C-alpha positions as CSV (number, residue, x, y, z in Angstrom):
1,M,1.4,89.0,41.8
2,L,2.1,92.7,42.3
3,A,5.2,94.2,43.7
4,M,4.2,95.6,47.0
5,A,5.4,98.7,48.8
6,L,4.1,100.4,51.9
7,F,4.6,103.8,53.3
8,G,6.8,104.9,56.0
9,G,6.6,107.8,58.4
10,H,6.5,111.4,57.5
11,G,4.1,110.8,54.6
12,K,6.8,109.2,52.4
13,A,6.1,106.1,50.3
14,S,8.7,103.4,51.1
15,D,9.4,99.9,49.7
16,I,8.7,96.6,51.3
17,A,10.5,93.8,49.6
18,G,7.5,91.6,48.9
19,T,4.6,90.8,46.7
20,M,0.9,90.4,47.2
21,P,-2.1,89.1,45.2
22,A,-3.7,91.7,43.0
23,E,-7.3,90.7,43.7
24,S,-9.4,88.1,45.6
25,A,-12.8,86.9,44.7
26,G,-14.5,87.3,48.0
27,S,-17.3,85.0,49.3
28,S,-21.0,84.7,49.2
29,A,-21.2,82.7,52.5
30,D,-24.2,83.3,54.8
31,P,-22.8,86.0,57.2
32,R,-25.3,85.2,60.0
33,R,-23.0,82.7,61.6
34,T,-20.2,84.2,63.7
35,G,-16.8,84.2,61.8
36,E,-18.3,83.3,58.4
37,A,-17.4,85.5,55.5
38,L,-19.4,88.5,54.7
39,P,-20.2,89.7,51.2
40,R,-18.0,92.4,49.6
41,S,-18.6,95.9,51.0
42,T,-16.4,98.9,51.2
43,P,-15.0,99.6,54.6
44,T,-16.0,103.0,56.0
45,R,-14.5,103.2,59.5
46,L,-11.9,101.4,61.7
47,V,-12.5,101.3,65.4
48,I,-9.9,100.0,67.8
49,P,-11.0,100.9,71.3
50,K,-7.8,99.7,73.1
51,I,-5.6,102.3,71.3
52,S,-8.3,105.0,70.7
53,V,-8.5,104.6,66.9
54,D,-11.7,105.8,65.3
55,A,-10.7,106.5,61.7
56,P,-12.3,106.8,58.3
57,F,-11.0,104.8,55.3
58,T,-9.6,105.8,52.0
59,T,-8.8,103.4,49.2
60,L,-5.2,102.6,48.3
61,T,-3.9,101.5,45.0
62,I,-0.6,100.5,43.5
63,G,0.9,103.4,41.6
64,S,2.8,103.2,38.3
65,S,6.0,102.8,40.3
66,G,4.7,99.6,41.9
67,Q,4.3,101.2,45.3
68,L,1.2,101.2,47.4
69,Q,0.1,104.8,47.4
70,P,-0.3,106.0,51.0
71,P,-3.2,107.9,52.5
72,P,-2.7,111.7,52.4
73,A,-0.1,112.7,55.0
74,D,-2.0,115.8,55.9
75,D,-4.8,113.7,57.6
76,I,-3.3,111.9,60.6
77,N,-6.5,110.1,61.4
78,L,-7.0,108.2,58.1
79,V,-6.4,104.5,57.3
80,G,-6.2,103.0,53.9
81,W,-7.6,99.8,52.4
82,Y,-6.0,98.0,49.4
83,A,-9.2,98.2,47.3
84,R,-8.2,95.7,44.7
85,G,-8.0,93.0,47.4
86,V,-10.8,91.6,49.5
87,S,-12.8,93.9,51.8
88,P,-12.5,93.4,55.5
89,G,-14.9,90.6,56.4
90,E,-14.7,88.8,53.1
91,A,-13.0,85.4,52.8
92,G,-9.3,86.1,52.2
93,T,-6.7,88.6,53.5
94,A,-7.7,92.3,53.6
95,I,-5.0,94.8,53.9
96,I,-5.4,98.0,56.0
97,A,-2.5,100.4,56.4
98,G,-1.9,103.6,58.2
99,H,0.9,106.1,59.1
100,V,2.6,105.7,62.4
101,D,3.5,109.4,62.2
102,T,4.0,112.3,59.8
103,K,6.3,115.3,59.7
104,I,4.1,117.1,62.2
105,S,2.8,114.6,64.7
106,A,1.9,111.0,65.6
107,A,-0.6,109.4,63.3
108,V,-3.5,106.9,63.4
109,F,-1.3,103.8,64.0
110,A,1.1,105.4,66.5
111,R,0.0,102.9,69.2
112,L,-0.6,99.9,66.9
113,D,2.3,98.1,68.7
114,E,0.1,98.0,71.9
115,L,-2.2,95.4,70.3
116,G,-1.8,91.8,71.2
117,R,-3.5,88.4,71.0
118,G,-7.1,88.6,72.0
119,D,-7.6,92.3,71.4
120,R,-10.6,93.2,69.3
121,F,-11.4,95.8,66.6
122,T,-14.2,96.6,64.3
123,V,-14.5,97.6,60.6
124,D,-17.8,99.4,59.8
125,R,-18.9,98.7,56.3
126,A,-20.9,100.6,53.6
127,D,-23.6,97.9,53.7
128,G,-24.4,98.8,57.3
129,T,-22.7,95.7,58.8
130,K,-19.8,95.6,61.2
131,A,-16.9,93.1,60.8
132,D,-15.5,92.3,64.2
133,F,-12.0,91.0,64.4
134,V,-9.8,89.5,67.1
135,V,-6.0,89.8,67.0
136,D,-4.1,86.5,66.5
137,D,-0.6,87.9,66.5
138,A,1.6,90.9,66.0
139,D,5.1,90.9,64.6
140,T,7.7,93.3,63.4
141,F,9.7,92.6,60.3
142,A,12.8,94.2,58.7
143,K,11.8,95.8,55.5
144,D,14.6,94.0,53.7
145,D,13.4,90.6,55.0
146,F,9.6,91.0,54.8
147,P,7.7,87.7,54.8
148,S,5.3,88.4,51.9
149,E,3.8,84.9,51.9
150,R,3.0,85.0,55.6
151,V,1.5,88.5,55.4
152,Y,-0.3,88.6,52.1
153,A,-1.2,84.9,51.4
154,D,-4.8,84.4,50.6
155,T,-6.7,82.6,53.3
156,R,-9.9,80.6,53.5
157,R,-11.3,82.5,56.4
158,P,-11.8,86.2,56.6
159,E,-8.6,87.8,57.9
160,V,-7.1,91.2,58.1
161,R,-3.6,92.7,58.3
162,L,-3.1,96.1,60.0
163,I,0.3,97.4,58.8
164,T,2.4,100.4,59.7
165,C,6.1,101.4,59.9
166,A,8.2,100.5,63.0
167,G,11.8,100.2,64.1
168,D,14.3,103.0,63.9
169,Y,13.9,106.0,61.7
170,D,16.7,106.3,59.2
171,H,17.2,110.0,58.6
172,D,19.5,109.3,55.6
173,V,16.8,107.5,53.6
174,K,13.9,109.2,55.4
175,D,12.2,106.0,56.2
176,Y,11.7,103.4,59.0
177,T,13.7,100.2,59.0
178,E,10.8,97.8,59.8
179,N,7.1,97.2,59.4
180,L,4.7,96.2,62.2
181,V,2.0,93.7,61.1
182,V,-1.0,92.9,63.2
183,F,-2.8,89.7,62.2
184,G,-6.5,89.2,62.9
185,H,-9.5,87.1,61.9
186,L,-13.2,87.7,61.8
187,V,-15.2,86.6,64.8
Protein backbone atom coordinates (compact mmCIF):
# COMPACT_ATOMS: atom_id res chain seq x y z
CA MET A 1 0.00 0.00 0.00
CA LEU A 2 1.19 3.51 -0.74
CA ALA A 3 0.61 6.60 1.28
CA MET A 4 -1.70 8.72 -0.81
CA ALA A 5 -1.91 12.44 -1.15
CA LEU A 6 -3.86 14.60 -3.53
CA PHE A 7 -3.52 18.16 -4.58
CA GLY A 8 -5.55 21.07 -3.46
CA GLY A 9 -6.34 24.26 -5.18
CA HIS A 10 -3.89 26.86 -6.34
CA GLY A 11 -1.47 24.23 -7.66
CA LYS A 12 -0.30 23.10 -4.23
CA ALA A 13 0.12 19.42 -3.32
CA SER A 14 -1.88 18.53 -0.23
CA ASP A 15 -2.31 15.47 1.94
CA ILE A 16 -5.18 13.05 2.06
CA ALA A 17 -5.07 10.79 5.08
CA GLY A 18 -5.29 7.50 3.24
CA THR A 19 -3.61 4.74 1.30
CA MET A 20 -4.21 3.16 -2.06
CA PRO A 21 -2.91 0.10 -3.90
CA ALA A 22 0.28 0.73 -5.84
CA GLU A 23 -0.71 -1.29 -8.91
CA SER A 24 -3.45 -3.45 -10.32
CA ALA A 25 -3.07 -6.20 -12.88
CA GLY A 26 -5.86 -5.22 -15.26
CA SER A 27 -7.96 -7.67 -17.25
CA SER A 28 -7.91 -9.51 -20.53
CA ALA A 29 -11.70 -9.90 -20.72
CA ASP A 30 -13.42 -9.59 -24.10
CA PRO A 31 -14.33 -5.88 -24.33
CA ARG A 32 -17.11 -6.43 -26.88
CA ARG A 33 -19.79 -6.88 -24.23
CA THR A 34 -21.02 -3.69 -22.58
CA GLY A 35 -19.45 -3.06 -19.18
CA GLU A 36 -16.79 -5.76 -19.50
CA ALA A 37 -13.22 -4.85 -18.76
CA LEU A 38 -11.07 -3.45 -21.53
CA PRO A 39 -7.37 -4.26 -21.93
CA ARG A 40 -4.87 -1.80 -20.50
CA SER A 41 -4.47 1.37 -22.55
CA THR A 42 -3.26 4.84 -21.65
CA PRO A 43 -6.09 7.38 -21.33
CA THR A 44 -5.75 10.34 -23.68
CA ARG A 45 -8.83 12.52 -23.12
CA LEU A 46 -11.63 12.93 -20.56
CA VAL A 47 -14.98 14.18 -21.88
CA ILE A 48 -17.79 15.11 -19.47
CA PRO A 49 -20.47 16.87 -21.57
CA LYS A 50 -22.66 17.91 -18.61
CA ILE A 51 -19.93 20.11 -17.12
CA SER A 52 -18.14 21.05 -20.37
CA VAL A 53 -14.95 19.08 -19.65
CA ASP A 54 -12.86 18.07 -22.66
CA ALA A 55 -9.37 17.64 -21.26
CA PRO A 56 -6.17 15.80 -22.12
CA PHE A 57 -4.43 13.53 -19.64
CA THR A 58 -1.05 13.57 -18.01
CA THR A 59 0.30 10.76 -15.86
CA LEU A 60 0.59 11.18 -12.12
CA THR A 61 3.04 9.43 -9.85
CA ILE A 62 3.77 9.30 -6.16
CA GLY A 63 6.76 11.52 -5.35
CA SER A 64 9.54 10.84 -2.87
CA SER A 65 7.51 12.62 -0.20
CA GLY A 66 4.68 10.09 -0.60
CA GLN A 67 2.38 12.63 -2.24
CA LEU A 68 0.59 12.22 -5.53
CA GLN A 69 2.25 14.73 -7.81
CA PRO A 70 -0.38 17.08 -9.31
CA PRO A 71 -0.74 18.06 -12.95
CA PRO A 72 1.04 21.30 -13.76
CA ALA A 73 -0.89 24.21 -12.25
CA ASP A 74 -0.24 26.40 -15.30
CA ASP A 75 -2.58 24.26 -17.44
CA ILE A 76 -6.11 24.64 -16.07
CA ASN A 77 -7.57 22.15 -18.58
CA LEU A 78 -5.54 19.05 -17.71
CA VAL A 79 -6.47 15.93 -15.74
CA GLY A 80 -4.11 13.38 -14.27
CA TRP A 81 -4.26 9.61 -14.13
CA TYR A 82 -2.47 7.56 -11.49
CA ALA A 83 -0.39 5.59 -14.01
CA ARG A 84 0.75 2.83 -11.64
CA GLY A 85 -2.88 1.84 -11.12
CA VAL A 86 -5.30 0.42 -13.65
CA SER A 87 -6.21 2.39 -16.73
CA PRO A 88 -9.79 3.64 -17.11
CA GLY A 89 -11.79 0.73 -18.50
CA GLU A 90 -9.63 -2.03 -17.00
CA ALA A 91 -11.00 -4.16 -14.19
CA GLY A 92 -10.27 -2.39 -10.93
CA THR A 93 -10.33 1.18 -9.70
CA ALA A 94 -8.78 3.86 -11.93
CA ILE A 95 -7.91 7.19 -10.32
CA ILE A 96 -8.37 10.47 -12.22
CA ALA A 97 -7.66 13.76 -10.50
CA GLY A 98 -7.82 17.40 -11.46
CA HIS A 99 -7.54 20.85 -9.95
CA VAL A 100 -10.71 22.65 -8.90
CA ASP A 101 -8.88 25.96 -9.32
CA THR A 102 -5.45 27.56 -9.46
CA LYS A 103 -4.11 30.89 -8.28
CA ILE A 104 -5.34 32.48 -11.49
CA SER A 105 -8.71 30.86 -12.32
CA ALA A 106 -11.17 28.01 -12.07
CA ALA A 107 -9.73 24.74 -13.38
CA VAL A 108 -10.86 21.57 -15.13
CA PHE A 109 -12.87 20.15 -12.19
CA ALA A 110 -14.45 23.45 -11.07
CA ARG A 111 -17.93 22.05 -11.79
CA LEU A 112 -17.33 18.42 -10.77
CA ASP A 113 -19.79 18.87 -7.90
CA GLU A 114 -22.62 19.12 -10.48
CA LEU A 115 -22.31 15.45 -11.44
CA GLY A 116 -24.82 13.02 -9.97
CA ARG A 117 -26.11 9.49 -10.29
CA GLY A 118 -26.76 8.56 -13.91
CA ASP A 119 -24.58 11.23 -15.51
CA ARG A 120 -22.16 9.90 -18.12
CA PHE A 121 -18.60 10.62 -19.17
CA THR A 122 -16.06 9.12 -21.55
CA VAL A 123 -12.36 8.39 -21.46
CA ASP A 124 -10.70 8.24 -24.89
CA ARG A 125 -7.83 5.73 -24.90
CA ALA A 126 -4.57 5.40 -26.83
CA ASP A 127 -5.75 2.12 -28.42
CA GLY A 128 -8.59 4.00 -30.16
CA THR A 129 -11.34 2.73 -27.87
CA LYS A 130 -13.63 4.80 -25.69
CA ALA A 131 -14.45 3.80 -22.14
CA ASP A 132 -17.94 5.07 -21.29
CA PHE A 133 -18.79 5.48 -17.61
CA VAL A 134 -21.91 6.25 -15.60
CA VAL A 135 -21.84 8.02 -12.25
CA ASP A 136 -22.95 5.87 -9.31
CA ASP A 137 -22.44 8.39 -6.53
CA ALA A 138 -20.61 11.55 -5.53
CA ASP A 139 -19.54 12.40 -2.02
CA THR A 140 -17.42 14.92 -0.17
CA PHE A 141 -15.03 13.81 2.57
CA ALA A 142 -13.03 15.77 5.12
CA LYS A 143 -9.35 15.38 4.32
CA ASP A 144 -8.64 14.31 7.91
CA ASP A 145 -11.32 11.57 7.72
CA PHE A 146 -10.85 10.31 4.16
CA PRO A 147 -12.33 6.80 3.56
CA SER A 148 -9.40 5.20 1.70
CA GLU A 149 -10.94 1.74 1.56
CA ARG A 150 -14.14 3.04 -0.05
CA VAL A 151 -12.33 5.24 -2.55
CA TYR A 152 -9.26 3.21 -3.49
CA ALA A 153 -10.28 -0.42 -2.90
CA ASP A 154 -9.73 -2.68 -5.87
CA THR A 155 -12.95 -3.75 -7.58
CA ARG A 156 -13.88 -6.67 -9.82
CA ARG A 157 -15.60 -4.50 -12.40
CA PRO A 158 -14.05 -1.51 -14.18
CA GLU A 159 -14.60 1.57 -12.04
CA VAL A 160 -13.20 5.07 -11.88
CA ARG A 161 -12.88 7.78 -9.25
CA LEU A 162 -12.81 11.45 -10.27
CA ILE A 163 -11.21 13.41 -7.44
CA THR A 164 -10.73 17.09 -6.70
CA CYS A 165 -10.63 19.44 -3.74
CA ALA A 166 -13.78 20.78 -2.12
CA GLY A 167 -15.03 22.50 0.99
CA ASP A 168 -13.65 25.68 2.45
CA TYR A 169 -10.30 27.08 1.43
CA ASP A 170 -8.04 27.44 4.48
CA HIS A 171 -5.83 30.46 3.78
CA ASP A 172 -3.52 29.61 6.68
CA VAL A 173 -2.52 26.23 5.26
CA LYS A 174 -3.27 27.18 1.63
CA ASP A 175 -5.43 24.16 1.01
CA TYR A 176 -9.04 23.01 0.89
CA THR A 177 -10.56 21.15 3.83
CA GLU A 178 -12.30 18.40 1.83
CA ASN A 179 -12.11 16.22 -1.26
CA LEU A 180 -14.94 15.54 -3.68
CA VAL A 181 -15.00 12.02 -5.11
CA VAL A 182 -17.23 10.98 -8.01
CA PHE A 183 -17.68 7.20 -8.25
CA GLY A 184 -18.44 5.64 -11.62
CA HIS A 185 -18.42 2.33 -13.47
CA LEU A 186 -17.92 1.22 -17.08
CA VAL A 187 -21.10 0.73 -19.11
